[in-house]
BAFI-3210 file (N, C-alpha, C; in Angstrom, 3 decimals, decimal comma, padded with zeros to 6 digits):
// residues 274
n [1|2|3|4|5|6|7|8|9|10|11|12|13|14|15|16|17|18|19|20|21|22|23|24|25|26|27|28|29|30|31|32|33|34|35|36|37|38|39|40|41|42|43|44|45|46|47|48|49|50|51|52|53|54|55|56|57|58|59|60|61|62|63|64|65|66|67|68|69|70|71|72|73|74|75|76|77|78|79|80|81|82|83|84|85|86|87|88|89|90|91|92|93|94|95|96|97|98|99|100|101|102|103|104|105|106|107|108|109|110|111|112|113|114|115|116|117|118|119|120|121|122|123|124|125|126|127|128|129|130|131|132|133|134|135|136|137|138|139|140|141|142|143|144|145|146|147|148|149|150|151|152|153|154|155|156|157|158|159|160|161|162|163|164|165|166|167|168|169|170|171|172|173|174|175|176|177|178|179|180|181|182|183|184|185|186|187|188|189|190|191|192|193|194|195|196|197|198|199|200|201|202|203|204|205|206|207|208|209|210|211|212|213|214|215|216|217|218|219|220|221|222|223|224|225|226|227|228|229|230|231|232|233|234|235|236|237|238|239|240|241|242|243|244|245|246|247|248|249|250|251|252|253|254|255|256|257|258|259|260|261|262|263|264|265|266|267|268|269|270|271|272|273|274]
n.u [000,799|000,773|002,379|000,875|001,044|000,908|000,743|-000,477|-003,017|-005,634|-006,330|-008,928|-009,727|-007,995|-006,587|-004,817|-002,007|-001,605|-003,983|-006,864|-006,960|-004,865|-002,269|-001,488|000,967|001,960|000,625|002,630|004,536|002,996|002,122|004,239|005,021|002,753|003,658|006,366|005,449|004,149|001,522|-001,447|-002,697|-003,983|-006,471|-007,065|-008,390|-010,152|-012,075|-012,848|-011,754|-010,922|-008,824|-007,522|-006,165|-003,737|-003,123|-002,466|-000,213|001,282|001,177|002,570|005,154|006,272|005,568|005,247|002,769|-000,721|-002,313|-005,201|-007,817|-010,723|-014,047|-015,373|-018,697|-018,761|-019,559|-017,563|-017,203|-019,405|-021,491|-024,072|-023,177|-022,991|-021,242|-018,710|-018,269|-018,486|-016,020|-014,089|-014,414|-013,215|-010,991|-010,141|-011,029|-011,950|-013,887|-016,810|-018,266|-021,197|-022,270|-020,190|-018,611|-019,562|-021,733|-022,349|-023,495|-023,276|-021,539|-021,359|-023,705|-026,377|-027,287|-030,853|-031,996|-032,925|-030,553|-030,381|-033,041|-035,485|-037,362|-040,068|-039,694|-038,864|-036,561|-033,645|-032,872|-030,226|-029,131|-029,884|-028,416|-025,898|-025,705|-026,054|-023,518|-021,697|-022,181|-021,552|-019,163|-018,527|-017,618|-017,207|-019,887|-019,973|-021,799|-021,349|-022,031|-024,797|-027,781|-029,529|-032,162|-031,866|-029,546|-030,869|-032,467|-031,019|-029,548|-031,346|-032,207|-029,856|-029,183|-031,300|-030,580|-028,653|-025,933|-023,147|-021,198|-021,097|-020,289|-021,156|-020,675|-018,767|-021,115|-021,624|-020,930|-021,343|-022,840|-024,059|-025,165|-026,376|-028,726|-028,380|-030,344|-031,375|-029,167|-028,790|-031,021|-030,335|-028,059|-026,450|-025,789|-022,714|-022,600|-020,990|-020,227|-018,624|-016,353|-014,972|-011,842|-011,078|-012,761|-015,629|-014,515|-012,191|-012,630|-013,356|-015,320|-017,462|-019,982|-019,985|-017,866|-015,166|-015,786|-018,663|-018,557|-017,557|-019,446|-021,564|-020,270|-020,644|-023,230|-024,102|-022,075|-018,951|-018,665|-019,852|-018,556|-015,846|-013,007|-011,324|-008,963|-009,457|-007,497|-004,808|-005,146|-003,359|-002,944|-002,866|-001,237|000,755|-001,212|-000,823|-000,271|-002,331|-004,054|-003,103|-003,257|-005,931|-006,639|-005,591|-006,716|-009,100|-008,603|-008,056|-010,263|-011,516|-011,520|-010,813|-007,727|-008,174|-010,728|-010,099|-008,623|-010,329|-011,726|-010,142|-008,755|-009,636|-012,206|-012,110|-010,289|-012,034|-013,700|-012,194|-011,490|-009,090]
n.v [-001,098|002,112|004,688|007,311|010,971|013,341|016,075|019,193|017,947|017,427|015,631|015,567|013,728|012,533|010,143|010,843|009,922|011,877|009,800|007,930|005,238|003,190|004,700|005,565|007,126|010,203|013,684|015,775|013,872|012,871|015,293|015,870|013,841|014,293|016,713|016,192|014,522|016,795|017,643|019,869|020,318|018,867|017,669|016,750|014,392|013,498|011,323|012,127|014,661|017,858|019,140|021,113|022,883|021,405|021,108|023,596|023,840|021,858|022,516|024,973|023,901|022,038|023,180|023,855|022,798|022,831|022,531|021,315|021,133|020,004|019,015|016,662|015,788|014,141|011,851|013,221|015,476|016,524|015,705|017,112|019,981|023,252|025,302|024,000|023,692|026,655|027,414|025,447|026,690|029,152|028,620|027,670|025,529|023,547|022,249|020,661|018,194|016,057|014,058|010,718|008,100|007,557|006,981|004,276|001,515|-001,315|-004,026|-002,706|-002,126|000,334|003,061|003,460|005,678|009,071|011,376|014,465|015,123|015,356|013,564|013,944|014,220|016,600|019,368|019,542|022,214|022,731|021,863|023,994|026,179|025,103|024,771|027,777|028,755|027,364|028,437|031,185|031,117|030,255|027,553|024,221|021,831|018,589|015,336|013,247|010,160|009,631|008,354|007,769|009,314|011,177|012,555|013,587|015,274|017,115|018,453|019,752|021,582|023,132|024,073|025,826|027,771|028,829|027,438|026,966|025,079|021,721|018,532|015,231|012,304|009,705|008,315|005,623|004,150|000,810|000,814|003,232|003,742|005,193|005,847|006,106|007,692|009,315|010,422|012,084|013,658|015,039|016,667|019,677|023,073|023,615|020,998|018,417|014,766|012,861|010,239|008,047|005,842|004,122|001,132|000,672|001,435|000,286|-002,534|-005,121|-007,454|-006,703|-005,894|-003,574|-002,487|-000,895|-000,834|-000,132|002,172|003,851|003,667|004,922|007,460|008,171|008,338|010,202|012,237|013,716|016,547|016,922|015,335|014,334|013,152|011,058|009,601|008,596|007,065|006,372|004,312|002,190|-000,294|-000,076|001,161|004,668|007,467|008,828|006,819|005,353|007,522|007,242|004,814|004,540|006,480|005,358|003,280|004,256|005,586|003,295|002,414|004,031|006,867|010,108|012,103|014,754|014,610|013,175|015,151|017,069|016,051|015,047|017,375|020,371|020,114|019,840|021,750|023,835|023,626|024,297|026,597|027,512]
n.w [-000,018|-000,787|000,672|002,382|001,737|004,884|004,976|005,630|006,732|008,856|012,018|013,859|016,302|018,671|021,046|023,791|026,447|029,682|030,747|032,024|030,460|028,976|026,920|023,436|023,133|024,836|025,266|024,197|022,358|020,667|019,539|018,320|016,316|014,586|013,772|012,812|010,512|009,018|009,116|009,641|012,007|015,163|017,022|020,796|022,889|025,521|027,299|030,210|031,326|031,074|028,065|026,942|027,844|027,895|025,597|024,539|025,723|024,448|021,998|022,157|022,922|021,598|018,561|014,946|014,514|015,003|017,940|019,351|021,732|023,891|025,868|027,215|028,189|030,712|033,586|035,227|034,762|035,820|034,415|032,182|032,257|032,872|033,662|033,981|031,338|030,288|031,617|030,118|027,563|027,716|028,579|025,762|024,311|021,505|020,980|022,039|023,783|023,801|026,280|026,371|026,882|029,474|029,437|028,949|030,552|033,133|031,544|029,040|028,063|026,930|029,063|030,196|030,728|029,303|027,774|027,148|027,563|029,975|032,549|031,604|029,188|028,173|027,068|028,695|030,754|030,958|028,853|027,184|027,729|027,454|024,853|024,239|025,217|023,725|020,979|021,206|021,824|019,207|019,086|018,469|018,471|019,619|019,115|020,416|022,299|021,975|021,706|018,630|018,246|020,119|019,428|016,687|018,061|019,207|017,313|015,945|017,844|018,266|016,300|015,875|017,823|017,331|016,870|014,814|014,261|014,011|014,903|014,149|016,018|014,918|013,496|012,236|014,181|015,727|018,251|017,979|015,220|013,190|010,512|006,787|005,820|007,927|008,578|005,871|005,988|008,147|007,253|006,377|006,306|008,216|009,510|010,099|009,460|011,361|010,482|011,750|011,686|013,913|015,410|013,566|010,853|010,571|011,344|009,807|010,385|011,826|010,134|009,212|007,853|006,405|003,440|004,066|005,205|003,254|001,507|002,652|002,705|000,116|-000,327|001,467|001,105|000,222|001,118|003,671|005,082|007,554|008,151|010,699|012,673|015,153|017,219|019,307|021,192|023,117|022,073|019,494|015,933|015,797|015,896|013,371|011,971|011,726|010,260|007,859|006,841|006,921|004,830|002,837|002,226|001,676|-000,867|-002,445|-002,634|-004,449|-004,061|-004,655|-004,580|-004,265|-002,987|-000,506|000,527|000,878|002,988|005,337|005,365|004,596|005,440|008,431|009,224|008,666|010,700|012,734|012,414|010,953]
ca.u [-000,001|001,536|002,495|-000,180|001,304|000,024|000,982|-001,507|-004,131|-006,193|-007,311|-009,644|-009,875|-006,824|-006,508|-003,294|-001,947|-002,340|-005,375|-007,040|-006,871|-003,647|-002,337|000,003|001,720|001,581|000,288|004,166|005,109|001,764|001,907|006,025|004,458|001,924|004,448|006,938|004,456|003,726|000,117|-001,759|-003,929|-004,925|-007,190|-006,547|-009,473|-010,047|-013,391|-013,042|-010,934|-010,422|-007,649|-007,554|-004,986|-002,961|-002,997|-001,862|001,174|001,868|001,302|003,764|006,387|006,307|005,907|004,939|001,419|-001,710|-002,746|-006,205|-008,686|-012,115|-014,280|-016,673|-019,380|-019,257|-019,568|-016,443|-017,016|-020,561|-022,445|-024,376|-022,356|-022,577|-020,102|-017,706|-018,760|-017,667|-014,500|-013,468|-014,400|-012,398|-009,458|-009,477|-011,869|-012,439|-015,009|-017,696|-018,739|-022,110|-021,791|-019,937|-018,369|-020,275|-023,599|-022,341|-023,644|-022,310|-021,631|-021,392|-025,115|-026,350|-028,286|-031,748|-032,820|-032,660|-029,666|-030,722|-034,292|-035,549|-038,431|-041,255|-039,452|-038,697|-035,031|-032,947|-032,513|-028,810|-028,800|-030,212|-027,261|-024,865|-025,925|-025,781|-022,215|-021,111|-022,634|-021,183|-017,714|-018,320|-016,801|-018,133|-020,686|-019,986|-022,948|-020,699|-022,642|-026,100|-028,334|-029,916|-033,219|-031,594|-028,602|-031,470|-033,505|-029,940|-028,991|-032,078|-032,392|-028,679|-029,519|-032,594|-030,101|-027,393|-024,790|-022,643|-020,355|-021,618|-019,577|-021,743|-019,464|-019,038|-022,741|-021,483|-020,429|-022,486|-023,546|-025,047|-025,800|-027,162|-029,160|-028,067|-031,813|-031,348|-027,682|-029,535|-032,201|-029,701|-027,188|-026,610|-024,326|-022,129|-022,628|-020,328|-020,778|-017,061|-016,019|-013,421|-011,209|-010,945|-013,803|-016,314|-014,253|-011,132|-012,714|-014,342|-016,106|-018,938|-020,859|-019,976|-016,414|-014,923|-016,701|-020,102|-018,540|-017,374|-020,846|-022,110|-019,762|-020,808|-024,704|-024,189|-021,420|-017,738|-018,566|-020,241|-017,489|-014,552|-012,187|-010,203|-008,561|-009,679|-006,532|-004,350|-005,098|-001,935|-002,695|-002,880|-000,091|000,500|-002,658|-000,263|-000,160|-003,773|-004,831|-002,415|-003,812|-007,397|-006,823|-004,864|-007,823|-010,060|-007,806|-008,038|-011,713|-011,846|-011,730|-009,764|-006,772|-009,033|-011,862|-009,477|-008,121|-011,391|-012,445|-009,259|-008,167|-010,350|-013,356|-012,050|-009,850|-013,207|-014,600|-011,540|-011,341|-007,400]
ca.v [000,010|003,232|005,503|008,642|012,406|013,985|017,261|019,980|017,683|017,452|014,733|016,139|012,941|011,499|009,887|010,748|010,203|011,303|009,120|006,510|004,103|002,821|005,155|005,186|008,429|011,404|015,171|015,800|012,777|012,971|016,523|015,808|012,976|015,231|017,824|015,508|014,276|017,980|017,922|021,151|020,458|017,731|017,545|015,732|014,204|012,690|011,191|012,568|015,887|018,801|018,808|022,121|023,456|020,448|020,842|024,594|023,462|020,699|023,411|025,701|023,159|021,379|024,069|023,716|021,973|023,310|021,406|021,670|020,001|019,925|018,757|015,625|016,273|012,842|012,241|013,207|017,305|017,065|015,939|018,381|021,139|024,709|026,018|023,357|024,295|028,125|027,263|024,861|027,301|030,165|027,810|027,354|024,478|023,667|021,063|020,228|016,791|015,707|012,493|009,509|006,637|007,271|006,571|002,835|000,942|-002,715|-004,795|-002,142|-001,692|002,027|003,248|003,412|007,189|009,989|012,509|015,709|015,338|014,895|012,132|014,286|014,372|018,074|019,704|019,983|023,590|023,175|021,773|024,858|027,081|024,741|025,363|029,105|028,931|026,877|029,223|032,517|031,110|029,820|026,443|022,800|020,909|017,006|014,965|012,189|008,714|009,760|007,672|008,599|010,237|012,530|013,405|014,169|016,477|017,859|018,862|020,774|022,511|023,929|025,191|026,891|028,717|029,317|027,268|027,112|024,196|020,546|017,488|014,274|011,841|008,110|007,971|004,429|003,133|-000,168|001,533|004,452|003,145|006,285|004,999|007,058|008,467|010,088|011,702|012,790|014,784|016,323|017,352|021,082|024,140|023,955|019,915|017,347|013,561|012,189|008,845|007,471|004,616|003,061|000,722|000,127|001,106|-000,720|-003,671|-005,646|-008,194|-006,124|-005,943|-002,407|-002,313|000,175|-000,328|000,650|003,652|004,306|003,701|006,080|008,775|008,686|008,791|011,617|013,715|014,408|018,081|016,556|014,627|014,763|011,468|010,992|008,329|007,934|006,357|006,610|003,462|001,447|-001,625|000,417|001,880|005,860|007,983|009,249|005,769|005,163|008,229|007,127|003,856|005,065|007,312|004,839|002,131|004,905|005,691|001,857|002,055|005,062|008,317|010,891|012,850|015,730|014,130|013,045|016,470|017,981|015,410|015,277|018,611|021,454|020,498|019,609|022,997|024,832|023,629|024,653|027,608|027,452]
ca.w [000,049|-000,988|001,516|002,064|002,570|005,625|004,713|005,552|007,132|010,476|012,659|015,216|017,027|018,944|022,299|024,455|027,844|030,692|030,884|032,858|029,992|028,344|025,623|022,609|023,521|025,573|024,342|023,607|021,675|019,556|018,621|017,729|015,370|013,648|013,308|011,694|009,350|008,303|009,487|009,942|013,098|015,500|018,464|021,425|023,429|026,722|027,964|031,780|031,502|030,057|027,166|025,910|028,392|027,611|024,322|024,441|026,189|023,516|020,849|022,547|023,484|019,900|017,551|013,744|014,230|015,890|019,048|019,917|022,782|024,135|026,790|026,964|029,389|031,287|035,037|035,962|035,519|036,200|033,113|031,503|033,335|031,894|034,288|033,305|029,575|030,284|031,685|028,987|026,780|028,382|028,357|024,512|023,936|020,358|020,667|023,548|023,316|024,649|026,995|025,464|027,406|030,973|028,913|029,093|032,023|033,220|030,107|028,069|027,469|026,945|030,167|029,558|030,657|028,141|028,348|026,747|027,894|031,467|032,504|031,122|027,540|027,756|026,732|029,922|030,725|030,708|027,362|026,305|028,274|026,931|023,454|023,865|025,375|022,225|020,158|021,733|021,713|017,889|019,096|017,784|019,508|019,169|019,724|021,838|022,270|022,220|020,759|017,246|018,444|020,536|018,192|015,851|018,597|019,767|016,272|015,346|018,747|018,341|014,792|016,533|019,268|016,270|016,774|013,476|013,675|014,697|014,342|014,530|016,306|014,304|013,282|011,649|015,458|016,136|019,243|017,569|013,868|012,494|009,258|005,923|005,708|008,831|008,109|004,663|006,732|009,073|006,562|005,677|006,380|009,142|010,179|009,250|009,991|011,871|010,111|012,536|011,400|014,813|015,198|012,195|009,494|010,576|011,652|008,720|011,308|012,397|009,332|009,130|007,702|005,514|002,070|004,368|005,774|001,886|000,438|003,253|002,444|-001,154|000,065|002,033|000,550|000,729|001,462|004,858|006,088|008,443|008,424|011,744|013,220|016,598|017,294|020,479|022,027|023,141|021,418|017,936|016,070|015,996|015,211|012,096|011,062|011,514|009,319|006,515|006,661|006,472|003,754|001,826|002,011|000,800|-002,280|-002,886|-002,882|-005,425|-003,450|-005,393|-003,559|-003,611|-001,942|000,703|001,009|001,701|004,273|006,210|005,246|004,505|006,353|009,637|009,394|008,789|011,790|013,955|012,297|010,917]
c.u [001,085|001,147|001,489|000,609|000,252|-000,355|-000,356|-002,844|-004,327|-006,795|-007,590|-010,339|-008,779|-006,849|-005,394|-003,095|-001,125|-003,867|-005,646|-007,018|-005,274|-003,630|-001,426|000,954|001,148|001,479|001,605|004,412|004,108|001,694|003,507|005,665|003,709|002,954|005,563|006,344|003,861|002,324|-000,027|-002,144|-003,828|-005,577|-007,525|-007,858|-009,480|-011,809|-013,860|-012,264|-011,021|-008,945|-007,253|-006,368|-003,544|-002,579|-002,310|-000,566|002,004|002,006|002,836|004,965|006,854|006,605|005,603|003,646|000,577|-002,081|-004,159|-007,106|-009,853|-012,545|-015,498|-017,502|-020,030|-019,443|-018,753|-016,323|-018,538|-021,685|-022,618|-024,160|-022,253|-021,503|-018,661|-017,307|-018,061|-016,662|-013,662|-013,291|-013,486|-010,984|-009,275|-010,280|-012,442|-013,837|-015,594|-018,398|-019,962|-021,885|-021,079|-019,710|-019,040|-021,834|-023,637|-022,739|-022,821|-022,566|-021,371|-022,646|-025,557|-027,422|-029,655|-032,573|-032,131|-031,270|-030,271|-032,134|-034,585|-037,046|-039,689|-041,068|-038,784|-037,103|-034,731|-032,633|-030,679|-028,207|-028,994|-028,851|-025,908|-024,268|-025,304|-024,279|-021,323|-021,221|-021,872|-019,683|-017,265|-017,389|-017,708|-018,611|-020,169|-020,983|-022,351|-021,646|-024,155|-026,757|-029,140|-031,227|-032,633|-030,367|-029,914|-032,183|-032,316|-029,465|-030,228|-032,343|-030,953|-028,711|-030,568|-031,946|-028,745|-026,171|-024,484|-021,897|-020,862|-021,265|-020,487|-020,532|-019,989|-020,306|-022,519|-021,267|-021,764|-023,378|-024,243|-025,982|-026,454|-027,645|-028,902|-029,541|-031,731|-030,190|-028,121|-030,358|-031,426|-028,682|-027,360|-025,552|-023,892|-022,197|-022,060|-020,693|-018,767|-017,128|-014,925|-012,982|-011,187|-012,185|-014,444|-015,434|-012,858|-011,489|-013,677|-015,264|-017,390|-019,859|-020,746|-018,780|-016,667|-015,656|-018,424|-019,722|-018,129|-018,642|-021,746|-021,801|-020,039|-022,538|-024,582|-023,579|-020,292|-017,783|-018,946|-019,463|-016,323|-014,105|-011,443|-010,057|-009,250|-008,942|-006,078|-004,324|-004,014|-001,770|-002,768|-001,684|-000,505|-000,767|-002,237|-000,276|-001,580|-004,544|-004,581|-003,191|-005,376|-007,536|-006,296|-005,785|-008,977|-009,889|-008,337|-009,534|-012,503|-011,893|-010,563|-009,233|-007,789|-009,883|-011,344|-009,032|-009,223|-011,955|-011,218|-008,246|-008,724|-011,432|-013,087|-011,130|-011,070|-013,501|-013,431|-011,376|-009,655|-007,647]
c.v [000,845|004,168|007,042|009,939|012,971|015,530|017,951|019,557|017,399|016,519|015,369|014,990|011,814|011,310|009,740|010,541|011,501|010,706|008,016|005,027|004,285|003,823|005,208|005,923|009,361|012,600|015,430|015,124|012,895|013,782|016,245|014,983|013,792|016,280|017,355|015,125|015,460|018,146|019,345|021,293|019,128|018,173|016,343|015,587|013,007|012,654|011,971|013,814|016,566|018,687|020,253|023,246|022,722|020,864|022,320|024,505|022,598|021,727|024,107|025,097|022,462|022,111|023,426|022,895|022,617|022,206|022,047|020,488|020,463|019,250|017,856|015,770|014,853|013,533|012,771|014,688|017,338|017,040|016,981|019,499|022,778|025,354|025,389|023,603|025,675|027,909|026,580|025,723|028,775|029,890|027,476|026,169|024,845|022,757|020,816|019,291|016,656|014,214|011,330|008,212|006,369|006,927|004,746|002,206|-000,422|-003,666|-004,196|-001,469|-000,203|001,898|004,069|005,135|008,041|011,085|013,902|016,102|014,726|014,057|012,610|014,800|015,974|018,228|019,985|021,532|023,842|022,844|023,198|026,310|026,551|025,171|026,777|029,402|028,362|027,996|030,693|032,298|030,450|028,250|025,060|022,009|019,464|016,310|013,713|010,718|008,729|009,006|008,634|009,668|011,334|013,701|014,175|015,539|017,349|018,899|020,203|021,963|023,444|024,506|026,090|027,776|029,014|029,071|026,770|026,025|022,866|019,602|016,213|012,974|010,237|007,743|006,620|003,345|002,507|000,473|002,534|004,184|004,022|005,757|006,315|008,120|009,406|011,227|012,440|014,124|015,732|017,112|018,781|021,792|023,760|022,266|019,144|016,024|012,953|010,835|008,724|005,928|003,472|002,400|000,309|000,074|000,511|-002,003|-004,056|-006,755|-008,153|-005,916|-004,673|-001,529|-000,989|000,479|000,222|001,773|004,375|004,753|004,845|007,317|009,258|009,262|010,036|012,877|013,701|015,486|017,782|015,912|015,006|013,321|011,997|009,567|007,519|007,051|007,124|005,540|002,517|000,423|-001,119|001,159|003,735|006,434|008,559|008,102|005,233|006,095|007,465|005,723|003,949|005,632|006,083|003,629|003,041|005,276|004,534|001,755|003,291|006,246|008,948|011,662|013,982|015,700|013,848|013,953|017,446|017,021|015,082|016,568|019,873|021,353|020,271|021,244|024,020|024,703|023,976|026,142|028,202|027,552]
c.w [000,116|000,050|001,331|002,685|003,521|005,631|004,702|005,769|008,659|010,604|014,210|016,152|017,595|020,425|022,961|025,802|028,270|030,438|031,818|032,126|029,251|026,967|024,840|022,879|024,074|024,276|023,262|022,359|020,228|018,925|017,846|016,444|014,387|012,869|012,117|010,330|008,418|008,398|009,909|011,324|013,963|016,825|019,204|022,689|024,339|027,068|029,046|031,908|030,624|029,084|026,623|026,591|028,024|026,182|023,939|024,686|025,192|022,266|020,776|022,563|021,997|018,870|016,122|013,443|015,451|016,774|019,673|020,821|023,001|025,733|026,522|028,273|030,012|032,846|035,767|036,067|035,692|035,182|032,459|032,499|032,940|032,499|033,938|031,708|029,535|030,447|030,978|027,911|026,665|028,348|026,874|023,914|022,750|020,256|022,137|023,037|024,310|025,477|026,218|026,401|028,604|030,539|028,777|030,465|031,912|031,999|029,026|027,353|027,958|028,435|029,707|029,596|029,656|028,624|028,274|027,001|029,389|031,035|031,737|029,325|026,955|027,985|028,057|030,004|030,408|029,536|026,684|026,550|027,579|025,495|023,232|024,284|024,248|021,062|019,964|021,481|020,129|018,013|018,411|018,891|018,798|019,853|020,539|021,063|022,089|021,415|019,674|017,598|019,201|020,062|017,524|016,602|019,080|018,529|015,789|016,599|018,666|017,004|015,190|017,272|018,283|016,391|015,230|013,278|014,585|014,287|014,919|014,425|015,745|014,100|012,770|012,953|015,578|017,078|018,911|016,299|013,416|011,051|008,318|006,057|006,665|008,723|006,978|005,120|007,379|008,230|006,224|006,403|007,848|010,170|009,188|010,326|009,987|011,694|010,749|012,112|012,690|014,858|013,904|011,246|009,529|010,508|010,646|009,120|011,645|011,264|008,618|009,016|006,651|004,118|002,719|004,691|003,883|000,865|001,284|002,783|000,836|-001,322|000,569|001,733|001,346|001,515|003,110|005,906|006,386|008,550|009,823|012,214|014,273|017,177|018,768|021,289|022,037|022,613|019,775|017,734|016,232|015,345|013,655|011,259|010,635|010,602|007,905|006,057|006,137|005,133|002,688|001,285|001,184|-000,457|-003,034|-003,519|-003,782|-005,105|-004,049|-004,310|-003,049|-002,898|-000,565|001,447|001,780|002,984|005,326|006,037|005,630|005,189|007,903|010,309|009,488|009,770|012,938|013,557|011,780|009,014]
res [x|x|x|x|x|x|x|x|x|x|x|x|x|x|x|x|x|x|x|x|x|x|x|x|x|x|x|x|x|x|x|x|x|x|x|x|x|x|x|x|x|x|x|x|x|x|x|x|x|x|x|x|x|x|x|x|x|x|x|x|x|x|x|x|x|x|x|x|x|x|x|x|x|x|x|x|x|x|x|x|x|x|x|x|x|x|x|x|x|x|x|x|x|x|x|x|x|x|x|x|x|x|x|x|x|x|x|x|x|x|x|x|x|x|x|x|x|x|x|x|x|x|x|x|x|x|x|x|x|x|x|x|x|x|x|x|x|x|x|x|x|x|x|x|x|x|x|x|x|x|x|x|x|x|x|x|x|x|x|x|x|x|x|x|x|x|x|x|x|x|x|x|x|x|x|x|x|x|x|x|x|x|x|x|x|x|x|x|x|x|x|x|x|x|x|x|x|x|x|x|x|x|x|x|x|x|x|x|x|x|x|x|x|x|x|x|x|x|x|x|x|x|x|x|x|x|x|x|x|x|x|x|x|x|x|x|x|x|x|x|x|x|x|x|x|x|x|x|x|x|x|x|x|x|x|x|x|x|x|x|x|x|x|x|x|x|x|x|x|x|x|x|x|x]
***
């Protein structure tokens, strides 16, 4: 497989150490690898704590690559906590994710109660506050691991409240499984679907492998797609190598260089405002 040039590309989903899970590398080494590959920017993610402050240090220490961070609204930061979002944005967070891994109960099954809605089916007031903060900061709203019905409701509400940047987190993941018709319904200005290599795209055995991802991209549109590695797990290669492999395999499936540049370069750069 021919090596892919990552010059000028952006990966908005990389996990780094320190973390409570084993990671391939820390913030600095991850930034160094991205800079050495000529990448424009990366965004580092942690499911339980802010990464914007760490990103700022990594960018200054390494140089040659933009490094961004964000905040996932899991239990460790108080769930849907507007104050945590406010502080994160003041610290430079580029993306605020709705809850992710803390939505999984024992055995990995999703908890039954809704997230953005209360028991009476009304959108929680904290969600309105959080969306307003994201809108005012012109940050990215990441949909996290919400079920499809709540993602749809969240996207509609976010648009009503003026949020300009929305990134639907790995809609193809088996525990989300957002259908193509729903994706087509949601697509529009400022909304992108983040299709990650880790998980469904990388693993062919779950019935939603790379060819399925390619088909979804073709159906929904290159212009609304962001490609990211979602790498950083200790058992995987470096995130730069994961992104290279992802792009090389999509190229082999018929995606042109300009299309790959759009999905892994200009689209995520637009979201980051760079």
